[in-house]
PQR file of N, CA, C, O and H, with PARSE charges and radii, in Angstrom:
ATOM      1  N   MET A   1       0.934  -1.215   0.045 -0.4000 1.5000
ATOM      2  CA  MET A   1       0.121   0.046   0.073 -0.0000 2.0000
ATOM      3  C   MET A   1       0.778   1.306   0.020  0.5500 1.7000
ATOM      4  O   MET A   1       1.648   1.482   0.873 -0.5500 1.4000
ATOM      5  N   HIS A   2       0.536   2.310  -0.869 -0.4000 1.5000
ATOM      6  CA  HIS A   2       1.239   3.313  -0.675 -0.0000 2.0000
ATOM      7  C   HIS A   2       0.480   4.582  -0.931  0.5500 1.7000
ATOM      8  O   HIS A   2      -0.613   4.382  -1.459 -0.5500 1.4000
ATOM      9  H   HIS A   2      -0.171   2.167  -1.562  0.4000 1.0000
ATOM     10  N   TYR A   3       0.833   6.061  -0.650 -0.4000 1.5000
ATOM     11  CA  TYR A   3       0.166   7.168  -0.550 -0.0000 2.0000
ATOM     12  C   TYR A   3       0.043   7.570  -1.957  0.5500 1.7000
ATOM     13  O   TYR A   3       1.085   7.568  -2.612 -0.5500 1.4000
ATOM     14  H   TYR A   3       1.721   6.224  -0.221  0.4000 1.0000
ATOM     15  N   CYS A   4      -1.157   7.947  -2.592 -0.4000 1.5000
ATOM     16  CA  CYS A   4      -1.232   8.668  -3.767 -0.0000 2.0000
ATOM     17  C   CYS A   4      -1.271  10.200  -4.021  0.5500 1.7000
ATOM     18  O   CYS A   4      -0.599  10.899  -4.779 -0.5500 1.4000
ATOM     19  H   CYS A   4      -2.004   7.949  -2.060  0.4000 1.0000
ATOM     20  N   TYR A   5      -2.432  10.556  -3.007 -0.4000 1.5000
ATOM     21  CA  TYR A   5      -2.502  12.059  -3.115 -0.0000 2.0000
ATOM     22  C   TYR A   5      -3.605  12.333  -1.947  0.5500 1.7000
ATOM     23  O   TYR A   5      -4.247  11.401  -1.462 -0.5500 1.4000
ATOM     24  H   TYR A   5      -2.978   9.988  -2.391  0.4000 1.0000
ATOM     25  N   SER A   6      -3.771  13.660  -1.542 -0.4000 1.5000
ATOM     26  CA  SER A   6      -4.733  14.090  -0.861 -0.0000 2.0000
ATOM     27  C   SER A   6      -5.796  14.923  -1.350  0.5500 1.7000
ATOM     28  O   SER A   6      -5.500  15.607  -2.330 -0.5500 1.4000
ATOM     29  H   SER A   6      -3.250  14.417  -1.936  0.4000 1.0000
ATOM     30  N   TYR A   7      -6.887  15.021  -0.929 -0.4000 1.5000
ATOM     31  CA  TYR A   7      -7.936  16.223  -1.523 -0.0000 2.0000
ATOM     32  C   TYR A   7      -8.748  16.605  -0.442  0.5500 1.7000
ATOM     33  O   TYR A   7      -8.710  15.965   0.609 -0.5500 1.4000
ATOM     34  H   TYR A   7      -7.126  14.465  -0.133  0.4000 1.0000
ATOM     35  N   LEU A   8      -9.566  17.696  -0.608 -0.4000 1.5000
ATOM     36  CA  LEU A   8     -10.229  18.349   0.541 -0.0000 2.0000
ATOM     37  C   LEU A   8     -11.526  18.371  -0.011  0.5500 1.7000
ATOM     38  O   LEU A   8     -11.706  18.653  -1.195 -0.5500 1.4000
ATOM     39  H   LEU A   8      -9.597  18.216  -1.462  0.4000 1.0000
ATOM     40  N   GLU A   9     -12.676  18.022   0.961 -0.4000 1.5000
ATOM     41  CA  GLU A   9     -14.054  17.891   0.622 -0.0000 2.0000
ATOM     42  C   GLU A   9     -15.023  18.296   1.578  0.5500 1.7000
ATOM     43  O   GLU A   9     -14.937  17.743   2.674 -0.5500 1.4000
ATOM     44  H   GLU A   9     -12.529  17.792   1.924  0.4000 1.0000
ATOM     45  N   ARG A  10     -15.989  19.193   1.406 -0.4000 1.5000
ATOM     46  CA  ARG A  10     -16.847  19.850   2.286 -0.0000 2.0000
ATOM     47  C   ARG A  10     -17.780  18.611   2.655  0.5500 1.7000
ATOM     48  O   ARG A  10     -18.373  17.897   1.847 -0.5500 1.4000
ATOM     49  H   ARG A  10     -16.059  19.642   0.515  0.4000 1.0000
ATOM     50  N   ARG A  11     -17.785  18.508   4.018 -0.4000 1.5000
ATOM     51  CA  ARG A  11     -18.642  17.637   4.749 -0.0000 2.0000
ATOM     52  C   ARG A  11     -19.956  18.186   5.439  0.5500 1.7000
ATOM     53  O   ARG A  11     -19.849  19.067   6.293 -0.5500 1.4000
ATOM     54  H   ARG A  11     -17.303  19.088   4.674  0.4000 1.0000
ATOM     55  N   MET A  12     -21.220  17.670   5.076 -0.4000 1.5000
ATOM     56  CA  MET A  12     -22.201  18.026   5.784 -0.0000 2.0000
ATOM     57  C   MET A  12     -22.511  17.365   7.053  0.5500 1.7000
ATOM     58  O   MET A  12     -22.025  16.283   7.384 -0.5500 1.4000
ATOM     59  H   MET A  12     -21.306  16.955   4.382  0.4000 1.0000
ATOM     60  N   PRO A  13     -23.338  18.052   7.754 -0.5600 1.5000
ATOM     61  CA  PRO A  13     -24.285  19.183   7.819  0.2800 2.0000
ATOM     62  C   PRO A  13     -23.673  20.302   8.440  0.5500 1.7000
ATOM     63  O   PRO A  13     -24.390  21.293   8.575 -0.5500 1.4000
ATOM     64  N   LYS A  14     -22.539  20.357   8.833 -0.4000 1.5000
ATOM     65  CA  LYS A  14     -21.759  21.606   9.421 -0.0000 2.0000
ATOM     66  C   LYS A  14     -20.799  22.219   8.488  0.5500 1.7000
ATOM     67  O   LYS A  14     -20.007  23.079   8.875 -0.5500 1.4000
ATOM     68  H   LYS A  14     -21.957  19.551   8.723  0.4000 1.0000
ATOM     69  N   ASN A  15     -20.850  21.745   7.098 -0.4000 1.5000
ATOM     70  CA  ASN A  15     -20.056  22.550   5.936 -0.0000 2.0000
ATOM     71  C   ASN A  15     -18.436  22.510   6.409  0.5500 1.7000
ATOM     72  O   ASN A  15     -17.729  23.498   6.215 -0.5500 1.4000
ATOM     73  H   ASN A  15     -21.494  21.046   6.784  0.4000 1.0000
ATOM     74  N   PHE A  16     -17.957  21.408   6.983 -0.4000 1.5000
ATOM     75  CA  PHE A  16     -16.527  21.491   7.335 -0.0000 2.0000
ATOM     76  C   PHE A  16     -15.615  20.988   6.006  0.5500 1.7000
ATOM     77  O   PHE A  16     -15.940  20.201   5.117 -0.5500 1.4000
ATOM     78  H   PHE A  16     -18.532  20.605   7.140  0.4000 1.0000
ATOM     79  N   LEU A  17     -14.545  21.618   6.168 -0.4000 1.5000
ATOM     80  CA  LEU A  17     -13.526  21.225   5.087 -0.0000 2.0000
ATOM     81  C   LEU A  17     -12.788  20.099   5.451  0.5500 1.7000
ATOM     82  O   LEU A  17     -12.005  20.405   6.350 -0.5500 1.4000
ATOM     83  H   LEU A  17     -14.281  22.258   6.890  0.4000 1.0000
ATOM     84  N   VAL A  18     -12.698  18.788   5.095 -0.4000 1.5000
ATOM     85  CA  VAL A  18     -11.909  17.785   5.506 -0.0000 2.0000
ATOM     86  C   VAL A  18     -10.934  17.403   4.616  0.5500 1.7000
ATOM     87  O   VAL A  18     -11.187  17.386   3.411 -0.5500 1.4000
ATOM     88  H   VAL A  18     -13.334  18.540   4.365  0.4000 1.0000
ATOM     89  N   ALA A  19      -9.769  17.069   5.077 -0.4000 1.5000
ATOM     90  CA  ALA A  19      -8.832  16.402   4.177 -0.0000 2.0000
ATOM     91  C   ALA A  19      -8.843  15.025   4.287  0.5500 1.7000
ATOM     92  O   ALA A  19      -9.086  14.563   5.402 -0.5500 1.4000
ATOM     93  H   ALA A  19      -9.563  17.083   6.056  0.4000 1.0000
ATOM     94  N   PHE A  20      -8.580  14.093   3.151 -0.4000 1.5000
ATOM     95  CA  PHE A  20      -8.669  12.962   2.945 -0.0000 2.0000
ATOM     96  C   PHE A  20      -7.378  12.395   2.309  0.5500 1.7000
ATOM     97  O   PHE A  20      -6.998  13.096   1.371 -0.5500 1.4000
ATOM     98  H   PHE A  20      -8.382  14.469   2.246  0.4000 1.0000
ATOM     99  N   ARG A  21      -6.620  11.349   2.553 -0.4000 1.5000
ATOM    100  CA  ARG A  21      -5.561  10.881   2.065 -0.0000 2.0000
ATOM    101  C   ARG A  21      -5.914   9.559   1.398  0.5500 1.7000
ATOM    102  O   ARG A  21      -6.615   8.714   1.955 -0.5500 1.4000
ATOM    103  H   ARG A  21      -6.928  10.780   3.315  0.4000 1.0000
ATOM    104  N   LEU A  22      -5.431   9.427   0.260 -0.4000 1.5000
ATOM    105  CA  LEU A  22      -5.830   8.065  -0.697 -0.0000 2.0000
ATOM    106  C   LEU A  22      -4.426   7.385  -0.861  0.5500 1.7000
ATOM    107  O   LEU A  22      -3.369   7.769  -1.363 -0.5500 1.4000
ATOM    108  H   LEU A  22      -4.862  10.114  -0.192  0.4000 1.0000
ATOM    109  N   TYR A  23      -4.854   6.128  -0.193 -0.4000 1.5000
ATOM    110  CA  TYR A  23      -3.472   5.154  -0.264 -0.0000 2.0000
ATOM    111  C   TYR A  23      -4.166   4.157  -1.038  0.5500 1.7000
ATOM    112  O   TYR A  23      -5.390   4.031  -1.085 -0.5500 1.4000
ATOM    113  H   TYR A  23      -5.712   5.816   0.214  0.4000 1.0000
ATOM    114  N   TYR A  24      -3.173   3.343  -1.743 -0.4000 1.5000
ATOM    115  CA  TYR A  24      -3.657   2.541  -2.866 -0.0000 2.0000
ATOM    116  C   TYR A  24      -2.822   1.288  -2.542  0.5500 1.7000
ATOM    117  O   TYR A  24      -1.605   1.280  -2.356 -0.5500 1.4000
ATOM    118  H   TYR A  24      -2.179   3.445  -1.705  0.4000 1.0000
ATOM    119  N   LEU A  25      -3.758   0.098  -2.497 -0.4000 1.5000
ATOM    120  CA  LEU A  25      -3.064  -1.093  -2.534 -0.0000 2.0000
ATOM    121  C   LEU A  25      -3.300  -1.846  -4.054  0.5500 1.7000
ATOM    122  O   LEU A  25      -4.399  -2.168  -4.504 -0.5500 1.4000
ATOM    123  H   LEU A  25      -4.747   0.105  -2.648  0.4000 1.0000
ATOM    124  N   ASN A  26      -2.067  -2.028  -4.681 -0.4000 1.5000
ATOM    125  CA  ASN A  26      -1.972  -2.584  -5.934 -0.0000 2.0000
ATOM    126  C   ASN A  26      -1.672  -3.881  -5.969  0.5500 1.7000
ATOM    127  O   ASN A  26      -0.482  -4.100  -5.741 -0.5500 1.4000
ATOM    128  H   ASN A  26      -1.173  -1.766  -4.316  0.4000 1.0000
ATOM    129  N   LEU A  27      -2.461  -5.000  -6.215 -0.4000 1.5000
ATOM    130  CA  LEU A  27      -1.925  -6.540  -6.232 -0.0000 2.0000
ATOM    131  C   LEU A  27      -1.372  -6.884  -7.452  0.5500 1.7000
ATOM    132  O   LEU A  27      -0.755  -7.947  -7.523 -0.5500 1.4000
ATOM    133  H   LEU A  27      -3.427  -4.822  -6.401  0.4000 1.0000
ATOM    134  N   ASN A  28      -1.488  -6.139  -8.478 -0.4000 1.5000
ATOM    135  CA  ASN A  28      -1.030  -6.463  -9.722 -0.0000 2.0000
ATOM    136  C   ASN A  28       0.563  -5.609  -9.846  0.5500 1.7000
ATOM    137  O   ASN A  28       0.570  -4.472 -10.318 -0.5500 1.4000
ATOM    138  H   ASN A  28      -1.989  -5.275  -8.421  0.4000 1.0000
ATOM    139  N   VAL A  29       1.609  -6.136  -9.474 -0.4000 1.5000
ATOM    140  CA  VAL A  29       2.784  -5.257  -9.426 -0.0000 2.0000
ATOM    141  C   VAL A  29       3.334  -4.916 -10.856  0.5500 1.7000
ATOM    142  O   VAL A  29       4.221  -4.073 -10.989 -0.5500 1.4000
ATOM    143  H   VAL A  29       1.603  -7.059  -9.091  0.4000 1.0000
ATOM    144  N   THR A  30       2.894  -5.461 -11.724 -0.4000 1.5000
ATOM    145  CA  THR A  30       3.163  -5.054 -13.133 -0.0000 2.0000
ATOM    146  C   THR A  30       2.176  -3.781 -13.689  0.5500 1.7000
ATOM    147  O   THR A  30       2.356  -3.172 -14.743 -0.5500 1.4000
ATOM    148  H   THR A  30       2.174  -6.146 -11.616  0.4000 1.0000
ATOM    149  N   ASP A  31       1.326  -3.593 -12.919 -0.4000 1.5000
ATOM    150  CA  ASP A  31       0.375  -2.296 -13.402 -0.0000 2.0000
ATOM    151  C   ASP A  31       0.571  -1.300 -12.340  0.5500 1.7000
ATOM    152  O   ASP A  31       0.555  -1.561 -11.137 -0.5500 1.4000
ATOM    153  H   ASP A  31       1.180  -4.088 -12.063  0.4000 1.0000
ATOM    154  N   ASN A  32       0.797   0.111 -12.976 -0.4000 1.5000
ATOM    155  CA  ASN A  32       0.915   1.216 -12.263 -0.0000 2.0000
ATOM    156  C   ASN A  32      -0.213   2.047 -12.039  0.5500 1.7000
ATOM    157  O   ASN A  32      -0.080   3.199 -11.627 -0.5500 1.4000
ATOM    158  H   ASN A  32       0.810   0.323 -13.953  0.4000 1.0000
ATOM    159  N   LYS A  33      -1.497   1.450 -12.324 -0.4000 1.5000
ATOM    160  CA  LYS A  33      -2.316   2.397 -12.208 -0.0000 2.0000
ATOM    161  C   LYS A  33      -2.759   3.109 -11.011  0.5500 1.7000
ATOM    162  O   LYS A  33      -2.581   2.446  -9.989 -0.5500 1.4000
ATOM    163  H   LYS A  33      -1.605   0.514 -12.658  0.4000 1.0000
ATOM    164  N   VAL A  34      -3.358   4.425 -10.802 -0.4000 1.5000
ATOM    165  CA  VAL A  34      -3.550   5.001  -9.655 -0.0000 2.0000
ATOM    166  C   VAL A  34      -5.024   5.664  -9.855  0.5500 1.7000
ATOM    167  O   VAL A  34      -5.277   6.380 -10.824 -0.5500 1.4000
ATOM    168  H   VAL A  34      -3.502   4.964 -11.632  0.4000 1.0000
ATOM    169  N   PHE A  35      -6.029   5.331  -8.775 -0.4000 1.5000
ATOM    170  CA  PHE A  35      -7.203   5.571  -8.645 -0.0000 2.0000
ATOM    171  C   PHE A  35      -7.549   7.196  -8.757  0.5500 1.7000
ATOM    172  O   PHE A  35      -7.276   7.895  -7.781 -0.5500 1.4000
ATOM    173  H   PHE A  35      -5.823   4.750  -7.988  0.4000 1.0000
ATOM    174  N   ASN A  36      -8.112   7.765  -9.864 -0.4000 1.5000
ATOM    175  CA  ASN A  36      -8.009   9.222 -10.093 -0.0000 2.0000
ATOM    176  C   ASN A  36      -9.345   9.591  -9.882  0.5500 1.7000
ATOM    177  O   ASN A  36      -9.511  10.754 -10.250 -0.5500 1.4000
ATOM    178  H   ASN A  36      -8.334   7.197 -10.657  0.4000 1.0000
ATOM    179  N   LYS A  37     -10.373   9.073  -9.436 -0.4000 1.5000
ATOM    180  CA  LYS A  37     -11.698   9.614  -9.195 -0.0000 2.0000
ATOM    181  C   LYS A  37     -11.691  10.919  -8.295  0.5500 1.7000
ATOM    182  O   LYS A  37     -12.068  12.026  -8.681 -0.5500 1.4000
ATOM    183  H   LYS A  37     -10.238   8.128  -9.137  0.4000 1.0000
ATOM    184  N   TYR A  38     -11.233  10.633  -7.115 -0.4000 1.5000
ATOM    185  CA  TYR A  38     -11.341  12.026  -6.221 -0.0000 2.0000
ATOM    186  C   TYR A  38     -10.550  13.105  -6.640  0.5500 1.7000
ATOM    187  O   TYR A  38     -10.888  14.258  -6.372 -0.5500 1.4000
ATOM    188  H   TYR A  38     -10.926   9.734  -6.802  0.4000 1.0000
ATOM    189  N   TRP A  39      -9.298  12.790  -7.417 -0.4000 1.5000
ATOM    190  CA  TRP A  39      -8.364  13.803  -7.879 -0.0000 2.0000
ATOM    191  C   TRP A  39      -9.238  14.424  -8.918  0.5500 1.7000
ATOM    192  O   TRP A  39      -9.289  15.653  -8.870 -0.5500 1.4000
ATOM    193  H   TRP A  39      -9.024  11.853  -7.635  0.4000 1.0000
ATOM    194  N   ASN A  40      -9.859  13.896  -9.745 -0.4000 1.5000
ATOM    195  CA  ASN A  40     -10.510  14.382 -11.043 -0.0000 2.0000
ATOM    196  C   ASN A  40     -12.041  15.357 -10.264  0.5500 1.7000
ATOM    197  O   ASN A  40     -12.355  16.479 -10.662 -0.5500 1.4000
ATOM    198  H   ASN A  40      -9.818  12.898  -9.785  0.4000 1.0000
ATOM    199  N   GLU A  41     -12.759  14.639  -9.188 -0.4000 1.5000
ATOM    200  CA  GLU A  41     -13.894  15.529  -8.618 -0.0000 2.0000
ATOM    201  C   GLU A  41     -13.557  16.319  -7.775  0.5500 1.7000
ATOM    202  O   GLU A  41     -14.550  16.917  -7.360 -0.5500 1.4000
ATOM    203  H   GLU A  41     -12.504  13.728  -8.865  0.4000 1.0000
ATOM    204  N   SER A  42     -12.480  16.694  -7.211 -0.4000 1.5000
ATOM    205  CA  SER A  42     -12.289  17.663  -6.125 -0.0000 2.0000
ATOM    206  C   SER A  42     -11.645  18.750  -6.656  0.5500 1.7000
ATOM    207  O   SER A  42     -10.791  18.608  -7.531 -0.5500 1.4000
ATOM    208  H   SER A  42     -11.673  16.208  -7.548  0.4000 1.0000
ATOM    209  N   GLU A  43     -11.962  19.814  -6.222 -0.4000 1.5000
ATOM    210  CA  GLU A  43     -11.406  21.173  -6.625 -0.0000 2.0000
ATOM    211  C   GLU A  43     -10.107  21.362  -5.959  0.5500 1.7000
ATOM    212  O   GLU A  43      -9.250  21.916  -6.648 -0.5500 1.4000
ATOM    213  H   GLU A  43     -12.655  19.929  -5.511  0.4000 1.0000
ATOM    214  N   ILE A  44      -9.763  20.997  -4.699 -0.4000 1.5000
ATOM    215  CA  ILE A  44      -8.529  20.994  -4.323 -0.0000 2.0000
ATOM    216  C   ILE A  44      -7.914  19.706  -3.857  0.5500 1.7000
ATOM    217  O   ILE A  44      -8.377  19.104  -2.888 -0.5500 1.4000
ATOM    218  H   ILE A  44     -10.459  20.546  -4.140  0.4000 1.0000
ATOM    219  N   HIS A  45      -6.813  19.249  -4.577 -0.4000 1.5000
ATOM    220  CA  HIS A  45      -6.045  18.286  -4.256 -0.0000 2.0000
ATOM    221  C   HIS A  45      -4.595  18.731  -4.679  0.5500 1.7000
ATOM    222  O   HIS A  45      -4.212  19.651  -5.402 -0.5500 1.4000
ATOM    223  H   HIS A  45      -6.437  19.737  -5.364  0.4000 1.0000
ATOM    224  N   PHE A  46      -3.853  17.655  -3.902 -0.4000 1.5000
ATOM    225  CA  PHE A  46      -2.455  17.843  -3.773 -0.0000 2.0000
ATOM    226  C   PHE A  46      -1.795  16.490  -3.330  0.5500 1.7000
ATOM    227  O   PHE A  46      -2.441  15.479  -3.059 -0.5500 1.4000
ATOM    228  H   PHE A  46      -4.164  16.908  -3.314  0.4000 1.0000
ATOM    229  N   ILE A  47      -0.364  16.602  -3.288 -0.4000 1.5000
ATOM    230  CA  ILE A  47       0.406  15.462  -3.081 -0.0000 2.0000
ATOM    231  C   ILE A  47       1.476  15.970  -1.816  0.5500 1.7000
ATOM    232  O   ILE A  47       2.341  16.846  -1.843 -0.5500 1.4000
ATOM    233  H   ILE A  47       0.161  17.424  -3.508  0.4000 1.0000
ATOM    234  N   GLU A  48       1.109  15.178  -0.857 -0.4000 1.5000
ATOM    235  CA  GLU A  48       2.060  15.678   0.393 -0.0000 2.0000
ATOM    236  C   GLU A  48       3.425  14.742   0.187  0.5500 1.7000
ATOM    237  O   GLU A  48       3.556  13.600  -0.254 -0.5500 1.4000
ATOM    238  H   GLU A  48       0.407  14.466  -0.836  0.4000 1.0000
ATOM    239  N   LYS A  49       4.275  15.602   0.638 -0.4000 1.5000
ATOM    240  CA  LYS A  49       5.920  14.854   0.618 -0.0000 2.0000
ATOM    241  C   LYS A  49       6.005  13.963   1.763  0.5500 1.7000
ATOM    242  O   LYS A  49       5.288  14.073   2.758 -0.5500 1.4000
ATOM    243  H   LYS A  49       4.169  16.529   0.996  0.4000 1.0000
ATOM    244  N   ASP A  50       7.064  12.914   1.565 -0.4000 1.5000
ATOM    245  CA  ASP A  50       7.484  12.142   2.681 -0.0000 2.0000
ATOM    246  C   ASP A  50       6.409  11.328   3.374  0.5500 1.7000
ATOM    247  O   ASP A  50       6.582  11.074   4.567 -0.5500 1.4000
ATOM    248  H   ASP A  50       7.646  12.824   0.756  0.4000 1.0000
ATOM    249  N   LEU A  51       5.187  10.837   2.686 -0.4000 1.5000
ATOM    250  CA  LEU A  51       4.229   9.924   3.300 -0.0000 2.0000
ATOM    251  C   LEU A  51       4.397   8.583   2.715  0.5500 1.7000
ATOM    252  O   LEU A  51       3.754   7.625   3.144 -0.5500 1.4000
ATOM    253  H   LEU A  51       5.047  11.043   1.718  0.4000 1.0000
ATOM    254  N   ASP A  52       5.140   8.495   1.865 -0.4000 1.5000
ATOM    255  CA  ASP A  52       5.175   6.873   1.144 -0.0000 2.0000
ATOM    256  C   ASP A  52       6.499   6.297   1.327  0.5500 1.7000
ATOM    257  O   ASP A  52       7.196   5.809   0.438 -0.5500 1.4000
ATOM    258  H   ASP A  52       5.663   9.273   1.516  0.4000 1.0000
ATOM    259  N   LYS A  53       6.823   6.417   2.753 -0.4000 1.5000
ATOM    260  CA  LYS A  53       8.305   5.956   3.365 -0.0000 2.0000
ATOM    261  C   LYS A  53       7.982   4.796   4.008  0.5500 1.7000
ATOM    262  O   LYS A  53       8.852   4.154   4.596 -0.5500 1.4000
ATOM    263  H   LYS A  53       6.257   6.814   3.475  0.4000 1.0000
TER
END
């Protein structure tokens, strides 16, 4: 499992901005796909340094 990216999302009912970190477990070692759904849907997304160690 490795860190891919973080994204911010507004959570109801109090309209808080919450940071989520996406970690990905790829069982097919020859394939380097990343799940990009939340990256594409979120307005604020970023990659944090030093989390994949």
